[in-house]
N, C-alpha and C positions, 0 to 999 in steps of 0.2 A: 353585328358590329359593336364594339366597346364605345361607351359614351366618352367625350373629351371635355373636360372642364375648361373654361378659357376665361381670361380677364383681358379686357379690351378698353382702351381709351379711344373714345369717337369724338372727331371734330368735323362736322358738316357745314361746309360754307357755300352757301348758294351764290351763283356769279351771275351777274347781268340783271340784278334786281334791286340796285340802289345800294345805301349805305345802312339802312335799318334792316337787321336781319332777325330781331326779336320773334315776329310772327312765325317765320320758318322754324327757328329753334324749338320754340314752344310746340309747333306741330310735330316736330320729332320728338320732343319729351313725351307729348301724348302717346305717341305710338310705343315709347318704351314703358310707361305707365301701363298700357293696355297689354302688353307683353308678359308683365309679371315678373319680368327679370330684376334682379337686383341692379340698382344703378343710381348714380350719384352725379349730379351736374356741378361744374366748378366754371371759373372763368373763361377757360379755354378749351372746353370740351365736357364730355361725359364719361366717366367710367362705368362699365357695364360687366356683370359676372354672370356666368350661366353655362350652360352646355352649347357647344360649338354650333350646332345647327340652329339652335334658338336664338343665339345672339346674331349670327349672321342673316337668319330671317328678318329679325327685327332692323338690322341696319339696311337691309334692302327695301323694307317697308318704309323707313325714313327716307330713302331716296325717292321712292314712288310718291309719297305725300308731297314732298318738297317741289318734285317735278310738276305734279297735278296742280300746285298753287301757282304756278307760272314760271319757275326757275328753269332757264333753258340749258343751265349747266351747274353742276355741282362739283366742288373740289372737295374730298374727303381724304383725311389723314387718320390712320389706324396705328396704334401701338397693340400688339398682340402677345400675350403670354400664356402658356400651357404650362401645366405641372401634373404628371401622371401621379396617381394614387393620393392625391390630396385636393380638396376643394377650398378654395380660399373665400373669405368674406372680404368686403370693401373695407378698407381702412385698417385690416389686420397688419399690414407691414408698417405702417404709419404708427400704429399703437406699440409695435415691438420697438421702433426706434424712439419713441417718447418715453418707455420704460427704462430704455438704457441711459437717456440723457437725465432722468430724474435720479439716477443712482450717483451722480456726481458729489 
């Protein structure tokens, strides 16, 4: 089977645990660190780049860890992009736009 590179924006929101979510988000960030996947957290989620199976295995592990911490429910949003024949790096698209803005 061919590999499929994927770029994902992940936002994990534990439900039923109160208003402070940073412990849960930190636990998920640790999972991504341990996965070795390229990722970058931002204010409303985390961008992740890697092979499809590895990325989705890490997302599943995030859910497992957050549930194990006591979250009875998790609401997750994903934005998923694939492009065959090319592996993207994080911030590559942003850098392209910034170069064009600098040309003014």
